C-alpha positions in Angstrom: -6.0 -7.1 127.4 -8.0 -5.7 124.4 -10.4 -7.3 122.4 -9.9 -7.4 118.6 -13.5 -8.7 117.6 -13.5 -5.5 115.4 -10.0 -6.0 113.8 -11.2 -9.9 112.9 -14.6 -8.8 111.4 -12.6 -5.9 109.3 -10.0 -8.7 108.2 -13.0 -10.7 107.1 -14.5 -7.8 105.2 -11.5 -7.0 102.8 -10.9 -10.8 102.5 -14.3 -11.4 101.4 -14.0 -7.9 98.8 -11.4 -9.1 97.7 -12.7 -12.3 96.8 -15.8 -11.0 95.1 -13.3 -8.8 92.9 -11.4 -12.0 92.2 -15.0 -13.8 91.2 -16.6 -10.8 89.3 -13.0 -10.2 87.3 -13.6 -14.0 86.2 -16.7 -13.7 85.7 -16.4 -11.3 83.2 -13.0 -12.9 81.8 -14.8 -16.5 81.5 -18.7 -15.9 81.2 -19.5 -19.6 81.4 -16.9 -20.7 78.9 -16.2 -24.1 80.8 -17.6 -26.5 83.6 -14.8 -25.2 85.0 -15.5 -22.1 85.0 -19.0 -22.7 87.2 -17.2 -25.1 89.2 -14.8 -22.1 90.3 -17.7 -19.7 91.2 -19.3 -21.7 93.0 -16.8 -22.8 95.3 -15.6 -19.1 95.4 -19.4 -18.4 96.5 -19.7 -20.4 99.2 -16.1 -19.2 100.5 -17.2 -15.7 100.3 -20.5 -16.9 102.3 -18.5 -18.4 104.9 -16.4 -16.0 105.6 -19.3 -13.3 105.2 -21.0 -15.1 108.1 -17.6 -15.6 110.4 -17.1 -11.9 109.7 -20.4 -10.7 110.7 -20.6 -13.1 113.8 -17.2 -11.4 115.1 -17.9 -7.7 113.8 -21.5 -8.4 116.4 -19.4 -9.1 118.8 -17.4 -6.1 119.0 -19.8 -4.3 118.6 -19.7 -3.6 122.3 -16.1 -2.0 122.0 -15.3 1.2 120.9 -16.4 2.9 117.9 -14.1 3.1 114.8 -13.9 3.0 111.2 -13.0 -0.4 111.2 -15.7 -1.5 113.1 -18.1 0.4 111.1 -16.7 -0.9 107.9 -16.6 -4.3 109.2 -20.5 -4.6 110.0 -21.6 -2.8 106.7 -19.3 -4.8 104.4 -20.1 -8.4 106.4 -23.7 -7.6 106.8 -24.5 -6.5 102.9 -22.1 -9.5 101.8 -23.9 -12.2 104.3 -27.4 -10.8 103.6 -26.8 -10.8 99.8 -25.4 -13.7 99.3 -28.7 -15.5 101.5 -31.1 -13.3 99.3 -29.8 -14.9 96.3 -29.7 -18.4 97.6 -33.2 -18.1 98.5 -34.3 -16.3 95.3 -32.7 -19.2 93.5 -34.4 -22.1 95.3 -37.8 -20.5 94.7 -37.9 -20.3 91.3 
């Protein structure tokens, strides 16, 4: 049976990329004009960080699988999203 942790990690990284583009587009369009905007961005950030951590776990589990472009892309994207959002949280709470 073929292990597919790398494929799961890749799927989560693509979902994260789509959600991040959606969040960025919403930010450009609305630019903090309402409370609904702030709530939507907050929920999207929470969902993105949760999916990024899950995707990074699957990507790290699949590190022993055969090398592929999907595996490398998943590791890079999930790592960037996870560490990027964690560092933003740290910077926010240490002001």
